[in-house]
Backbone bond lengths (Angstrom), bond angles and torsions (degrees), N, CA, C in turn:
res aa  C-N    CA-C-N  psi(-1)  N-CA   C-N-CA  omega(-1)  CA-C   N-CA-C  phi
1 M - - - 1.474 - - 1.518 109.78 -
2 S 1.294 118.78 125.19 1.459 121.22 178.99 1.510 109.11 -74.78
3 E 1.331 116.42 151.48 1.453 120.93 -177.69 1.505 109.58 -125.77
4 I 1.306 118.15 129.53 1.453 123.35 -178.51 1.499 107.85 -118.28
5 S 1.310 117.02 131.59 1.462 120.45 -177.63 1.514 110.62 -65.73
6 P 1.354 117.15 152.45 1.460 121.10 -178.32 1.518 111.64 -56.79
7 R 1.313 115.55 143.40 1.467 120.25 -177.28 1.516 109.57 -130.37
8 N 1.297 117.13 127.81 1.466 122.65 -179.14 1.518 109.44 -65.32
9 L 1.332 117.66 127.63 1.455 121.68 -177.89 1.524 112.32 -63.60
10 S 1.345 114.58 -25.74 1.462 117.12 -178.09 1.514 112.71 -70.61
11 T 1.336 116.73 -17.20 1.468 120.47 -179.52 1.518 112.40 -89.99
12 I 1.350 119.24 -5.93 1.458 122.50 -178.95 1.525 109.02 -75.97
13 P 1.319 118.34 129.56 1.478 120.13 178.96 1.521 111.41 -56.54
14 E 1.345 114.50 154.81 1.456 120.45 -178.05 1.515 111.89 -59.06
15 S 1.356 116.86 -37.79 1.458 119.93 -178.58 1.512 111.83 -63.68
16 E 1.337 115.91 -35.94 1.470 119.21 179.33 1.508 110.98 -72.01
17 R 1.350 115.05 -38.01 1.465 117.45 179.79 1.526 110.31 -66.13
18 M 1.328 116.91 -37.07 1.457 120.28 -179.78 1.517 110.88 -66.23
19 N 1.324 118.03 -34.41 1.457 120.73 178.35 1.511 111.77 -64.32
20 G 1.348 116.49 -23.50 1.456 118.56 -177.89 1.501 112.90 -95.98
21 S 1.318 120.11 4.88 1.463 121.40 -178.82 1.506 110.40 -94.53
22 S 1.322 117.26 154.06 1.459 123.32 -179.03 1.520 109.68 -110.29
23 K 1.335 116.02 169.03 1.456 120.30 -175.47 1.514 111.79 -68.74
24 N 1.318 118.00 -31.54 1.458 119.15 -177.15 1.515 112.77 -83.88
25 G 1.332 116.68 4.82 1.464 119.38 175.30 1.505 113.84 94.61
26 N 1.340 117.55 -7.62 1.465 119.45 179.62 1.515 109.68 -78.03
27 Y 1.311 115.18 140.07 1.467 119.21 -178.50 1.503 110.15 -85.95
28 I 1.348 115.85 130.25 1.462 121.34 176.51 1.507 107.69 -114.05
29 K 1.333 117.21 133.72 1.461 122.28 -176.92 1.529 109.90 -57.92
30 P 1.319 118.96 123.74 1.461 121.63 -175.83 1.516 111.89 -75.77
31 Q 1.307 115.68 153.48 1.457 122.62 171.43 1.522 106.74 -91.49
32 I 1.315 118.08 110.25 1.461 122.85 -172.11 1.516 109.75 -98.88
33 E 1.310 116.72 129.08 1.443 121.21 177.06 1.526 108.08 -104.48
34 H 1.331 116.87 127.70 1.454 121.10 178.43 1.522 108.84 -87.33
35 K 1.312 115.80 118.42 1.450 118.97 179.31 1.518 111.11 -77.16
36 D 1.324 114.83 -29.46 1.457 118.36 179.80 1.512 108.45 -89.73
37 E 1.326 117.67 99.42 1.461 121.28 -175.40 1.515 111.80 -65.41
38 N 1.350 116.68 -34.12 1.461 119.37 179.59 1.512 111.05 -66.58
39 L 1.327 116.82 -40.46 1.456 120.39 177.15 1.509 110.67 -63.76
40 D 1.343 116.61 -42.75 1.461 121.25 178.50 1.523 110.94 -59.61
41 E 1.330 116.24 -41.26 1.462 119.94 -178.00 1.524 111.05 -67.95
42 R 1.352 116.41 -39.49 1.467 119.78 178.30 1.516 110.93 -64.35
43 Q 1.346 116.48 -41.64 1.459 120.10 179.02 1.520 110.73 -64.00
44 K 1.335 115.80 -40.17 1.458 120.35 -178.33 1.527 110.62 -65.29
45 K 1.341 116.22 -42.43 1.460 119.87 179.05 1.517 110.98 -63.74
46 R 1.331 115.82 -39.61 1.452 119.90 -178.43 1.512 111.75 -64.00
47 T 1.335 116.08 -43.33 1.461 120.32 179.10 1.519 110.86 -68.18
48 T 1.344 116.56 -37.76 1.464 119.72 -179.96 1.514 111.11 -62.16
49 S 1.343 117.00 -39.88 1.452 119.59 179.93 1.509 111.69 -66.75
50 L 1.322 116.96 -29.00 1.464 121.14 176.62 1.508 111.62 -75.83
51 V 1.316 116.52 -38.88 1.452 120.45 -171.01 1.511 112.89 -84.20
52 G 1.329 118.46 -48.27 1.455 120.77 -176.40 1.512 109.93 67.33
53 I 1.325 117.73 -132.37 1.459 122.23 178.52 1.512 108.80 -91.99
54 P 1.328 120.38 112.48 1.459 121.86 -173.71 1.517 111.69 -71.82
55 T 1.336 114.74 141.62 1.450 119.76 176.71 1.518 112.11 -128.77
56 K 1.345 116.51 -22.86 1.450 118.59 -177.01 1.518 109.25 -155.68
57 L 1.312 116.77 146.59 1.458 121.68 -178.67 1.516 109.24 -118.53
58 D 1.338 116.57 126.19 1.466 121.43 179.09 1.513 109.44 -132.82
59 G 1.317 117.52 137.99 1.452 120.44 174.02 1.512 109.42 -79.00
60 T 1.328 117.58 143.19 1.449 119.97 179.31 1.508 110.45 -81.58
61 E 1.309 114.47 165.05 1.454 121.47 -174.28 1.526 110.77 -78.48
62 N 1.318 116.97 132.58 1.457 120.78 173.23 1.513 108.84 -87.22
63 S 1.307 117.23 126.16 1.460 120.98 179.33 1.511 108.03 -145.86
64 G 1.336 115.33 -177.88 1.445 118.83 178.99 1.511 112.46 -65.11
65 V 1.319 117.09 -23.43 1.459 121.31 -178.64 1.512 110.36 -79.28
66 E 1.317 117.52 -31.07 1.448 122.15 -173.51 1.532 110.48 -103.29
67 V 1.309 115.61 130.30 1.456 121.00 178.32 1.512 107.91 -109.10
68 G 1.330 117.48 133.27 1.460 120.54 -177.92 1.509 110.69 80.73
69 S 1.337 116.47 -164.94 1.452 120.80 -179.15 1.511 109.65 -135.54
70 S 1.318 116.96 156.97 1.455 121.81 -179.29 1.512 109.08 -154.52
71 E 1.313 115.08 166.00 1.449 120.77 178.96 1.515 109.17 -133.73
72 V 1.322 116.16 150.72 1.461 120.37 178.83 1.516 108.50 -142.72
73 E 1.310 116.28 142.57 1.457 121.84 176.65 1.521 108.72 -105.49
74 Y 1.315 116.07 148.55 1.453 121.53 -173.44 1.529 111.22 -111.22
75 I 1.326 115.51 155.07 1.454 121.57 -175.93 1.527 109.18 -110.71
76 E 1.308 117.41 122.64 1.460 120.64 174.17 1.534 109.38 -71.66
77 S 1.312 116.31 154.51 1.465 121.52 -173.76 1.516 112.60 -56.92
78 E 1.327 116.71 -40.92 1.460 120.04 -176.94 1.528 112.69 -69.29
79 N 1.326 116.77 -14.59 1.458 120.53 179.96 1.525 113.64 -99.07
80 L 1.318 117.28 -0.16 1.464 120.74 179.31 1.520 110.40 -74.86
81 N 1.326 115.88 137.12 1.459 121.73 175.08 1.524 110.27 -101.77
82 D 1.314 116.31 161.16 1.453 121.54 178.16 1.531 109.81 -65.66
83 V 1.341 116.03 155.13 1.461 120.55 177.51 1.526 109.64 -70.23
84 D 1.336 116.41 153.95 1.469 120.57 -179.01 1.527 111.70 -70.84
85 D 1.331 116.30 -42.63 1.465 121.22 -178.96 1.517 108.16 -135.42
86 M 1.314 116.39 105.14 1.467 120.80 -173.74 1.521 112.44 -63.16
87 E 1.333 118.42 -41.19 1.459 121.55 -177.12 1.520 111.88 -66.32
88 I 1.324 116.57 -45.86 1.472 119.79 178.68 1.525 110.30 -64.85
89 C 1.318 116.61 -42.01 1.468 121.32 179.16 1.518 110.84 -59.31
90 L 1.324 116.41 -42.90 1.463 120.75 -178.87 1.527 111.35 -67.26
91 K 1.336 117.03 -39.86 1.460 120.95 -178.27 1.525 111.98 -66.37
92 T 1.315 116.73 -33.37 1.478 120.61 -176.39 1.533 112.39 -97.47
93 L 1.315 117.31 2.54 1.466 120.49 -172.08 1.525 112.53 -63.28
94 L 1.333 117.29 -51.79 1.460 120.21 -176.44 1.524 111.45 -66.64
95 T 1.333 116.43 -36.08 1.468 119.70 177.07 1.525 110.63 -63.09
96 G 1.319 116.92 -43.08 1.459 120.49 178.58 1.513 112.61 -64.79
97 L 1.321 116.75 -41.41 1.469 120.06 180.00 1.522 111.91 -65.99
98 G 1.327 116.41 -29.38 1.463 120.24 -179.70 1.516 114.28 -94.36
99 S 1.332 117.05 6.00 1.463 121.31 -176.97 1.534 111.74 -66.07
100 K 1.333 115.42 153.45 1.467 120.74 174.61 1.524 111.87 -86.12
101 D 1.326 116.56 -8.93 1.461 122.06 178.59 1.530 108.51 -90.25
102 W 1.320 116.91 118.45 1.466 119.46 -172.43 1.528 112.50 -65.93
103 V 1.327 117.47 -30.91 1.463 119.64 178.21 1.519 110.15 -66.79
104 S 1.342 116.65 -41.37 1.470 120.38 177.12 1.519 111.34 -62.96
105 V 1.334 116.85 -37.48 1.470 120.49 178.28 1.523 110.34 -64.06
106 C 1.341 116.88 -44.89 1.460 120.03 178.95 1.530 111.42 -62.87
107 E 1.332 116.74 -39.32 1.457 120.15 176.92 1.531 110.57 -61.67
108 A 1.341 116.21 -43.78 1.458 120.58 179.88 1.527 111.52 -65.78
109 L 1.327 117.34 -38.99 1.463 120.50 177.87 1.525 110.91 -62.71
110 N 1.318 116.29 -42.21 1.464 118.89 176.94 1.523 111.82 -66.65
111 N 1.331 117.09 -30.52 1.466 119.55 175.07 1.527 111.32 -69.78
112 V 1.338 116.70 -34.62 1.471 119.42 173.37 1.524 109.79 -59.72
113 R 1.319 116.13 -42.67 1.465 120.66 179.07 1.529 110.75 -62.77
114 R 1.338 116.22 -44.27 1.472 120.19 -179.56 1.528 110.90 -63.47
115 L 1.325 116.10 -45.03 1.458 119.73 179.97 1.532 111.17 -65.18
116 S 1.319 116.55 -37.43 1.472 120.26 179.18 1.529 111.46 -64.75
117 I 1.319 115.66 -33.02 1.462 120.07 -178.40 1.525 111.80 -82.88
118 F 1.342 116.75 -43.41 1.462 120.27 -171.77 1.527 114.65 -102.94
119 H 1.345 117.49 -22.68 1.476 120.13 -176.85 1.528 109.40 -143.40
120 K 1.304 118.18 50.73 1.471 119.90 -169.98 1.522 113.04 -61.32
121 E 1.324 118.23 -28.64 1.463 120.27 -176.68 1.534 112.05 -67.49
122 V 1.342 118.33 -27.81 1.462 119.57 -175.66 1.529 112.03 -76.11
123 V 1.307 117.56 -17.39 1.470 121.27 -178.29 1.524 111.62 -90.87
124 L 1.321 118.28 -16.29 1.465 121.13 -174.31 1.524 112.76 -54.48
125 G 1.334 116.77 -38.58 1.459 120.41 -177.32 1.522 113.88 -66.27
126 I 1.331 117.53 -25.98 1.471 121.30 -179.11 1.529 111.33 -117.73
127 L 1.342 116.35 16.27 1.469 119.57 -174.29 1.518 112.09 -60.49
128 G 1.335 117.41 -37.38 1.464 120.05 178.79 1.515 112.26 -61.79
129 D 1.342 116.83 -43.93 1.467 120.99 178.34 1.526 111.10 -66.87
130 V 1.334 115.82 -38.75 1.467 120.38 178.67 1.523 110.56 -61.92
131 I 1.323 116.69 -45.99 1.471 120.51 -178.59 1.527 111.00 -64.81
132 S 1.331 117.87 -37.49 1.471 120.29 177.93 1.530 110.89 -60.39
133 L 1.323 116.56 -40.37 1.466 120.43 179.41 1.532 111.74 -75.29
134 I 1.335 117.64 -29.97 1.468 120.26 174.27 1.529 109.88 -65.45
135 V 1.324 116.46 -39.95 1.468 120.25 177.06 1.526 110.17 -59.72
136 K 1.330 116.40 -40.59 1.469 120.71 177.16 1.523 110.64 -60.70
137 S 1.327 116.72 -41.04 1.471 120.51 178.67 1.526 111.54 -69.00
138 L 1.323 117.84 -33.26 1.467 120.98 176.89 1.523 111.41 -63.13
139 K 1.328 116.82 -27.46 1.464 121.63 179.40 1.523 112.38 -89.43
140 N 1.331 117.02 -4.23 1.455 120.75 -176.30 1.533 111.02 -64.90
141 P 1.340 118.40 133.67 1.470 120.08 -179.26 1.524 113.43 -69.76
142 R 1.325 117.75 -16.56 1.462 120.00 178.15 1.520 109.00 -80.21
143 S 1.307 116.58 121.68 1.457 122.08 -173.27 1.526 112.97 -61.79
144 A 1.340 117.37 -34.95 1.463 120.44 -179.13 1.511 111.12 -62.12
145 V 1.334 116.74 -42.76 1.468 121.35 178.52 1.521 110.12 -66.90
146 C 1.330 116.01 -45.15 1.460 121.12 -177.90 1.525 111.51 -60.58
147 K 1.338 116.46 -48.08 1.463 118.63 -178.05 1.527 111.82 -67.05
148 T 1.327 117.77 -38.99 1.466 119.99 177.72 1.523 110.45 -63.23
149 A 1.321 117.03 -37.39 1.465 120.74 176.64 1.527 111.20 -65.28
150 I 1.324 116.62 -38.91 1.472 120.52 177.71 1.526 110.70 -63.32
151 M 1.330 116.53 -43.84 1.461 120.38 177.94 1.524 110.87 -63.62
152 T 1.335 116.70 -33.56 1.465 121.09 176.38 1.525 110.67 -64.42
153 C 1.323 116.95 -39.43 1.468 120.78 178.10 1.526 111.17 -58.36
154 A 1.319 116.75 -44.89 1.462 120.38 -179.33 1.524 111.45 -59.69
155 D 1.335 116.88 -41.66 1.468 119.86 179.54 1.524 111.55 -70.13
156 I 1.316 116.89 -34.10 1.466 120.43 177.90 1.521 110.60 -67.10
157 F 1.318 117.42 -42.02 1.462 120.39 178.79 1.527 111.08 -59.51
158 K 1.323 115.80 -42.28 1.460 120.22 -179.07 1.524 111.50 -69.29
159 A 1.314 116.75 -38.09 1.462 120.76 -175.57 1.527 112.60 -76.77
160 Y 1.329 116.59 -42.65 1.465 119.85 -170.10 1.523 113.88 -106.46
161 T 1.306 117.82 -9.40 1.476 123.84 175.48 1.536 111.50 40.70
162 D 1.323 117.56 -118.13 1.467 120.82 -172.87 1.531 113.51 -72.29
163 D 1.327 117.92 -12.64 1.465 120.16 -179.59 1.521 112.53 -67.48
164 I 1.319 117.69 -17.13 1.466 119.30 -177.62 1.530 112.33 -96.09
165 I 1.327 118.00 1.47 1.467 120.17 -170.37 1.528 112.51 -59.73
166 D 1.333 118.33 -37.83 1.466 120.42 -179.03 1.525 112.19 -74.83
167 M 1.322 117.55 -13.67 1.471 121.83 179.86 1.528 111.48 -109.98
168 L 1.337 116.80 9.36 1.463 121.11 -169.28 1.525 114.44 -76.80
169 D 1.315 118.09 -33.74 1.473 121.05 -169.31 1.525 114.49 -51.36
170 P 1.345 120.00 -51.65 1.475 118.21 -178.90 1.525 113.30 -65.56
171 L 1.334 117.38 -31.35 1.460 120.16 175.66 1.523 110.61 -68.71
172 L 1.322 116.04 -44.04 1.461 121.49 -175.39 1.521 111.63 -62.00
173 V 1.315 117.17 -45.88 1.461 119.24 -177.52 1.526 110.44 -65.02
174 Q 1.328 117.96 -37.81 1.463 120.28 178.65 1.528 111.83 -68.41
175 L 1.324 117.03 -40.05 1.472 119.91 179.26 1.523 111.25 -66.72
176 L 1.313 117.37 -38.11 1.462 120.56 176.49 1.532 110.61 -64.40
177 L 1.329 115.87 -39.60 1.466 119.88 177.72 1.525 111.31 -66.10
178 K 1.339 116.23 -46.67 1.465 119.98 -177.89 1.522 111.67 -66.57
179 S 1.316 117.66 -34.00 1.468 120.29 179.01 1.518 111.92 -74.42
180 S 1.333 116.66 -9.40 1.462 121.38 -177.74 1.519 112.73 -103.91
181 Q 1.351 117.56 -2.35 1.458 119.36 -175.52 1.527 111.69 -88.16
182 D 1.317 115.38 174.34 1.458 121.31 -173.10 1.530 113.80 -86.01
183 K 1.323 117.35 -18.51 1.462 119.66 -178.44 1.523 108.90 -73.30
184 R 1.310 116.79 110.19 1.460 121.81 -165.24 1.521 114.06 -61.87
185 F 1.343 117.50 -47.89 1.459 118.01 -172.98 1.530 111.66 -70.55
186 V 1.333 118.49 -28.13 1.458 121.65 173.30 1.523 109.95 -72.84
187 C 1.318 115.73 -43.11 1.465 121.67 179.06 1.525 111.35 -58.84
188 E 1.335 116.85 -46.26 1.467 120.69 -178.82 1.525 111.71 -65.02
189 A 1.330 116.83 -38.63 1.464 119.97 177.93 1.524 111.02 -65.27
190 A 1.339 116.62 -39.90 1.464 120.57 179.01 1.528 111.10 -66.17
191 E 1.320 116.82 -38.25 1.464 120.02 178.22 1.530 111.01 -64.57
192 R 1.341 116.77 -38.66 1.470 120.12 176.97 1.531 110.91 -65.52
193 A 1.326 116.37 -37.13 1.466 119.88 177.90 1.525 110.97 -66.41
194 L 1.332 117.22 -38.06 1.466 120.77 177.87 1.531 111.09 -67.74
195 I 1.318 116.69 -35.36 1.467 119.93 175.17 1.526 109.89 -64.42
196 A 1.334 116.68 -41.55 1.470 120.17 176.47 1.522 110.46 -62.00
197 L 1.323 116.83 -39.17 1.464 121.07 178.61 1.522 111.43 -60.04
198 T 1.333 116.62 -48.77 1.462 120.13 -178.44 1.524 112.47 -73.78
199 T 1.323 116.89 -15.68 1.466 121.28 178.25 1.516 112.05 -83.70
200 W 1.348 117.17 -39.61 1.459 120.64 -168.80 1.527 114.50 -105.44
201 V 1.325 118.48 -20.77 1.466 120.38 -178.94 1.524 109.34 -96.73
202 S 1.320 116.32 137.20 1.462 121.89 -177.44 1.527 111.23 -55.57
203 P 1.327 118.27 129.12 1.463 120.27 -179.19 1.528 113.28 -63.46
204 L 1.325 117.63 -30.68 1.464 119.52 177.53 1.524 111.65 -61.74
205 L 1.326 116.70 -33.66 1.459 121.37 177.77 1.525 111.87 -85.53
206 L 1.322 116.54 -32.55 1.462 120.96 -173.48 1.524 113.36 -79.75
207 L 1.325 117.89 -38.49 1.466 120.27 -175.15 1.532 113.47 -56.99
208 P 1.345 119.05 -43.50 1.478 117.97 176.77 1.531 113.10 -62.84
209 K 1.338 117.13 -27.31 1.459 120.04 177.89 1.533 111.00 -73.78
210 L 1.324 116.07 -35.39 1.459 121.04 -178.17 1.526 112.45 -77.17
211 H 1.319 117.07 -31.43 1.469 121.57 -169.83 1.535 113.83 -54.02
212 P 1.351 119.91 -45.27 1.475 118.49 -179.09 1.522 113.60 -60.33
213 Y 1.333 117.92 -30.59 1.463 120.73 -176.82 1.525 112.00 -77.20
214 I 1.320 117.41 -16.99 1.463 120.29 174.76 1.528 110.50 -68.49
215 K 1.332 115.89 -20.34 1.467 120.96 178.91 1.527 111.85 -104.47
216 N 1.337 116.97 11.35 1.458 120.91 -178.00 1.528 111.62 -62.78
217 R 1.328 116.43 150.50 1.467 119.81 -178.84 1.528 112.33 -71.08
218 N 1.327 116.38 -24.69 1.460 120.45 178.68 1.533 109.39 -80.16
219 P 1.333 118.94 116.66 1.466 120.17 -176.26 1.526 113.57 -63.02
220 R 1.327 117.39 -31.16 1.464 119.10 179.30 1.525 111.21 -69.23
221 I 1.320 116.35 -39.64 1.464 119.63 176.81 1.519 110.10 -65.14
222 R 1.335 116.76 -40.90 1.478 119.78 176.43 1.521 110.75 -58.10
223 A 1.324 116.04 -42.66 1.465 120.42 -178.02 1.525 111.10 -63.75
224 K 1.333 117.60 -46.97 1.465 120.60 -179.58 1.521 110.98 -65.22
225 A 1.327 116.59 -39.89 1.464 120.08 178.28 1.532 110.81 -65.64
226 S 1.311 117.20 -38.74 1.466 121.08 178.22 1.528 111.40 -63.76
227 M 1.320 116.36 -39.99 1.460 120.10 178.92 1.531 111.08 -65.87
228 C 1.333 116.74 -40.35 1.474 120.49 175.88 1.526 110.98 -64.22
229 F 1.310 116.00 -42.55 1.462 121.70 178.73 1.524 110.34 -59.82
230 C 1.324 115.50 -44.93 1.463 121.42 -179.50 1.524 111.60 -64.04
231 R 1.326 117.92 -37.17 1.466 120.94 178.92 1.521 112.07 -71.63
232 S 1.325 117.17 -29.23 1.462 120.73 -174.61 1.526 113.03 -79.56
233 V 1.322 116.93 -38.19 1.468 120.49 -173.44 1.528 113.11 -58.10
234 P 1.346 120.83 -45.55 1.466 119.40 -178.89 1.527 113.96 -61.25
235 R 1.313 118.00 -19.04 1.460 120.82 178.29 1.527 112.42 -77.83
236 L 1.328 116.85 -9.19 1.456 119.84 -177.61 1.527 112.66 -72.72
237 G 1.324 117.25 -41.24 1.452 119.37 -172.01 1.523 110.43 85.99
238 I 1.314 117.16 164.15 1.465 121.92 -173.64 1.519 111.83 -61.19
239 E 1.324 117.85 -48.52 1.464 120.88 -175.62 1.528 111.34 -65.12
240 E 1.320 117.04 -41.03 1.466 119.89 -178.99 1.520 111.82 -71.13
241 I 1.336 116.85 -34.11 1.468 119.74 175.50 1.517 110.26 -63.28
242 E 1.317 116.61 -42.99 1.465 119.89 178.03 1.519 110.89 -65.28
243 A 1.345 116.90 -37.68 1.466 120.56 178.84 1.526 110.89 -67.10
244 F 1.328 116.68 -40.03 1.460 120.75 178.99 1.521 110.67 -68.51
245 G 1.312 116.06 -36.97 1.464 121.55 -178.59 1.507 111.48 115.35
246 I 1.334 116.79 96.02 1.460 119.70 -177.90 1.521 111.04 -64.78
247 D 1.333 116.91 -28.84 1.464 119.83 178.12 1.534 111.02 -65.41
248 K 1.350 116.88 -38.49 1.467 120.23 177.99 1.533 110.86 -65.12
249 L 1.312 115.39 -40.06 1.458 119.78 -179.63 1.526 111.12 -66.57
250 I 1.331 116.22 -40.76 1.475 120.06 178.76 1.529 110.40 -64.85
251 Q 1.313 116.69 -40.51 1.464 120.40 179.02 1.535 111.22 -63.99
252 T 1.333 115.88 -39.27 1.465 119.94 178.07 1.523 110.67 -64.74
253 A 1.322 116.76 -46.34 1.464 120.45 179.92 1.529 111.01 -64.51
254 A 1.311 117.32 -41.13 1.472 121.01 -179.25 1.522 111.45 -61.88
255 S 1.328 116.50 -35.20 1.475 119.52 -179.01 1.523 112.48 -67.06
256 Q 1.342 117.06 -19.50 1.463 120.93 -177.56 1.531 113.39 -95.80
257 L 1.334 117.13 -6.46 1.467 119.57 -177.67 1.528 112.85 -65.16
258 S 1.312 116.66 -25.73 1.471 120.47 -179.45 1.527 111.30 -108.65
259 D 1.329 117.37 20.62 1.459 120.23 -176.98 1.525 110.81 -67.86
260 Q 1.329 114.80 161.93 1.464 122.07 -176.42 1.528 112.52 -66.08
261 L 1.326 117.80 -38.82 1.460 121.21 -174.35 1.523 112.26 -99.91
262 P 1.320 117.79 142.02 1.463 121.06 -178.82 1.532 113.41 -64.12
263 E 1.357 117.58 -28.33 1.460 119.39 178.23 1.520 111.65 -60.84
264 S 1.330 116.50 -40.39 1.470 120.98 177.86 1.529 110.76 -65.95
265 R 1.325 115.95 -44.23 1.460 119.89 -178.21 1.526 111.24 -65.87
266 D 1.331 116.68 -41.34 1.466 120.16 178.91 1.529 111.18 -64.52
267 A 1.329 116.50 -42.10 1.470 120.36 178.13 1.526 110.37 -62.21
268 A 1.336 116.52 -40.14 1.460 120.67 179.59 1.538 110.99 -64.29
269 R 1.323 117.58 -42.84 1.469 120.55 178.46 1.527 111.09 -62.26
270 T 1.324 115.94 -45.22 1.465 120.26 179.57 1.522 110.78 -60.68
271 L 1.327 115.98 -43.00 1.462 120.53 -179.59 1.522 111.42 -65.58
272 L 1.324 117.23 -41.09 1.467 120.44 -179.77 1.532 111.63 -63.91
273 L 1.315 117.24 -39.65 1.461 120.25 177.47 1.528 110.85 -64.47
274 E 1.326 115.91 -38.59 1.467 120.47 176.77 1.529 110.54 -64.17
275 L 1.329 116.54 -44.07 1.462 120.86 -179.08 1.521 111.48 -67.55
276 Q 1.322 117.16 -37.62 1.466 119.80 176.13 1.523 110.59 -61.19
277 S 1.333 116.06 -44.14 1.460 120.35 179.11 1.524 111.23 -62.55
278 V 1.320 116.67 -43.27 1.470 120.96 179.49 1.530 110.00 -64.69
279 Y 1.324 116.96 -44.05 1.458 120.82 -178.98 1.524 110.97 -60.51
280 E 1.313 116.57 -46.98 1.466 119.70 -177.58 1.523 111.98 -69.96
281 K 1.332 117.80 -34.95 1.460 120.46 175.89 1.524 111.10 -65.75
282 S 1.325 116.48 -41.96 1.465 119.77 -178.42 1.519 111.43 -65.66
283 H 1.333 116.56 -34.07 1.464 118.66 178.71 1.522 111.60 -82.16
284 F 1.315 116.64 -23.87 1.455 119.42 173.76 1.524 110.11 -67.68
285 L 1.335 115.70 -31.72 1.462 119.91 178.41 1.524 112.43 -78.93
286 K 1.337 117.07 -5.18 1.473 121.64 178.37 1.528 108.92 -124.52
287 P 1.338 118.60 70.22 1.460 121.51 -173.93 1.518 113.56 -64.20
288 A 1.309 117.44 -26.24 1.465 119.19 -178.78 1.527 110.86 -64.18
289 E 1.342 115.19 -41.71 1.457 118.69 179.60 1.528 111.03 -67.11
290 V 1.326 116.62 -37.11 1.454 120.62 -178.67 1.522 110.36 -67.67
291 S 1.324 117.48 -40.16 1.453 120.77 -175.37 1.518 112.39 -69.21
292 E 1.335 116.50 -24.25 1.462 118.41 179.65 1.531 111.00 -65.93
293 D 1.301 117.01 -46.46 1.463 120.81 178.72 1.523 108.77 -157.13
294 P 1.315 118.41 92.39 1.475 121.72 -176.69 1.517 113.17 -57.81
295 K 1.329 118.49 -33.16 1.462 120.58 -177.32 1.527 111.16 -66.33
296 I 1.349 115.66 -41.70 1.465 119.42 -179.52 1.516 110.37 -66.14
297 A 1.334 116.71 -32.74 1.459 120.77 -177.47 1.526 112.87 -83.59
298 S 1.328 117.90 -3.90 1.466 119.85 -175.83 1.522 111.36 -72.48
299 W 1.325 115.49 155.33 1.458 122.38 176.56 1.520 110.96 -60.06
300 E 1.306 116.96 -41.04 1.464 121.85 -179.68 1.520 110.95 -60.42
301 H 1.326 116.03 -48.16 1.459 119.49 -179.11 1.526 111.11 -65.44
302 F 1.320 115.74 -38.73 1.464 119.67 -179.53 1.536 110.34 -62.06
303 C 1.326 117.68 -45.65 1.464 121.52 179.05 1.525 111.25 -62.44
304 Q 1.305 116.32 -42.80 1.460 120.38 -179.17 1.524 111.95 -66.27
305 S 1.341 116.15 -28.59 1.466 119.66 -179.35 1.530 112.46 -82.52
306 K 1.327 117.44 -20.37 1.463 120.38 -175.29 1.529 113.65 -107.62
307 L 1.324 117.35 -13.94 1.461 121.25 -175.36 1.518 111.44 -122.64
308 S 1.328 115.38 163.15 1.465 119.61 171.93 1.523 108.70 -67.03
309 P 1.330 118.04 158.80 1.473 119.61 -178.45 1.528 113.56 -54.43
310 L 1.346 117.52 -42.37 1.463 119.86 -179.46 1.526 111.82 -67.98
311 S 1.323 116.81 -41.59 1.462 120.39 179.48 1.527 111.10 -67.02
312 A 1.342 116.02 -41.65 1.469 119.85 178.51 1.524 110.28 -61.90
313 Q 1.328 116.71 -40.93 1.465 120.70 178.93 1.526 111.07 -62.48
314 A 1.332 116.41 -42.20 1.469 120.50 179.95 1.526 111.26 -66.21
315 V 1.328 116.98 -41.63 1.466 120.95 179.53 1.521 110.81 -65.53
316 L 1.308 117.20 -45.17 1.461 120.68 -179.06 1.535 111.39 -66.45
317 R 1.321 116.06 -33.16 1.458 118.80 177.57 1.530 109.67 -64.17
318 V 1.317 117.01 -43.18 1.466 121.48 -179.74 1.520 110.86 -64.16
319 T 1.310 117.11 -49.89 1.469 120.37 -174.95 1.526 112.23 -73.15
320 T 1.327 116.92 -32.84 1.467 119.63 179.35 1.519 111.19 -71.58
321 V 1.334 116.54 -44.34 1.477 120.05 178.97 1.521 110.08 -61.76
322 A 1.315 117.71 -41.86 1.460 121.03 179.20 1.522 111.26 -62.43
323 R 1.328 115.83 -42.85 1.473 119.56 179.73 1.519 111.07 -66.38
324 E 1.324 117.73 -41.92 1.461 120.91 178.88 1.532 110.26 -62.29
325 G 1.340 115.73 -37.35 1.456 119.55 177.89 1.514 111.87 -64.44
326 L 1.335 116.86 -37.39 1.461 119.91 177.59 1.504 111.46 -68.04
327 V 1.333 116.91 -38.66 1.465 120.44 178.91 1.521 111.17 -65.23
328 L 1.333 115.62 -43.83 1.462 119.18 -179.26 1.524 111.33 -66.97
329 G 1.335 115.78 -33.07 1.449 118.90 -177.98 1.513 113.77 -80.25
330 S 1.329 117.55 -13.27 1.477 120.73 -177.72 1.522 111.91 -84.37
């Protein structure tokens, strides 16, 4: 399938536009012939470098900034090829990311992805500048740029893991916002990037970054942050959970049980069940402490000692009902 780069309708000559009009006044997309074959070939090469192996087709957003309509195809990480010339690509990377031409920005974002996958060490020196420009692309009103930037975030998380933790905040807030919006294909891409974040970045470093957003005034952001928090905690392990503070984690989960959105409440229930299991396993491994006073070591007593009476009651109701359901189902 041949690919032609997007073309502004306002630049089409009047004669071509007239050829695409119908008698009843409805506009029909014209079939445009490029007389300049060299120009056509350059445009085709440019679009091909942006597209690579197509996996999905999305229309871009029409807004006051964008005139006409265009389409762009996106490249999944496993389909990305190495750059042709690593040194030239690296030298032009920041210029491309800061370009006013959206196609050039998308090309540069895909080059960031390629470099992160095949030459991640060469980007480390300019990673801070790269991330600042990715944040700018995440805010771009053109959906093609925004989604490509989101996909770039996922590849960066996988490539650089904990090295990005000090630069994470501006990326995190944008991904939480994008995953909370109504535009489905942008939302889904942002959710995949957040899953990559919780998969590749150490939970001990990530949880403190997520915690403030669990208290955000926007309920959708709270919900997405709660889901990320819930995914990260099980990766800690018993010793790391105790080091982080199981009481802090229980308090965080308890605060979400009465949240406005069901996603937050479901994440809180899942997290509480995980914490109950960790708590009981850790005390099972310390029989001496349990034998001294089993009541003090119980999950019920622990919740009552760390939470307000109402919060403790809500937490115990969740964990007790879940346990009773498991017993009845066995």
